[in-house]
N, C-alpha and C positions, 0 to 999 in steps of 0.2 A: 491197910498198916503201910506206913511209908517204908521206904528203902535204905537202910544205913549206908552212909558213904564208905564203910569199909567193905560192905557186900558188893556195892557197886564197883570199887576198885579191885576186888577178889575175882569178880567175873570177867572183868576185862583184862586182867593179868592172865586168866586161864585162857582166855581167846587169843591173846597177843602176848606170848610169853617174855618176848625181848624188850615189851613196851616200858616206856616211863609214862605213868599214868598219875595226873594231879586231879583231884577231886575237889570243888569247891561248893559248899553249901550256899547258894543264891540268896535264900529267902530265911535260913535259919530254922526251916520246917522239916528238913529231911525228905523234901519232896519236889525240890526245884534245884536242880544242880547243873554246874558246867564242868565238863569232863575234858581234859587234854590229854590226847593220847598220841605219843610219839612211838611208830613203830616201823621196822623194816618191812613188814608186811604191807605197808601203804605204797611202796616204792613202785612207779609206773602206773599207779590208779588216779583217777580223777578224783575230785574232792567229794563229788557223790558218791563214787564207788567205795571211798574210803567211809563215809558216813554209814552206807548201806551195810559195810562189813561189822561196823560196830552195833547198828541196830540189831542185825542178825545175831550177834552173841549175845545181846541182852534178851532177844525172843519175847515173849508173852509179858515180860515184866514193863515193857515199855506201854505206856497208858494204863497200867495196873499199879503195881506198887511204885512204880517210877512214873511220876506225872509229867514232868519238863525236864528235858536235858538239853543245854546248851552245848555242842559238840565243837572241839577244836581238834582236827587230825593233821599230822606232819610226819615226814620221814626224818630221822635223826640228820642232825645238821652235818653239812658236808655233803649230803647226798640229795639235797633238793633238787640238783639239776636233773636227776633222773626221775624225777616226779612228774606228772602233769596235773594241770589244774592249778586254780588261782585260790590265793587265801581267801577266806571268808571270815 
């Protein structure tokens, strides 16, 4: 059973309480999403580390209920200079 966008957003906000989370259903099937997560928790982390933090938050749902997830992670505007890594 696919994961609802609201459930994905809830899980991410639980893991990153300060985050701005935007979920887009890329295929209209509830199975392929783009998640944009903007959180101070990513400050000082590389892009890979940021994505790993998100994957840990989603746990076993990745590859199960959630088939595909395109990730965009950022620190809040004005704090970018304190973050390592390049945009992807």
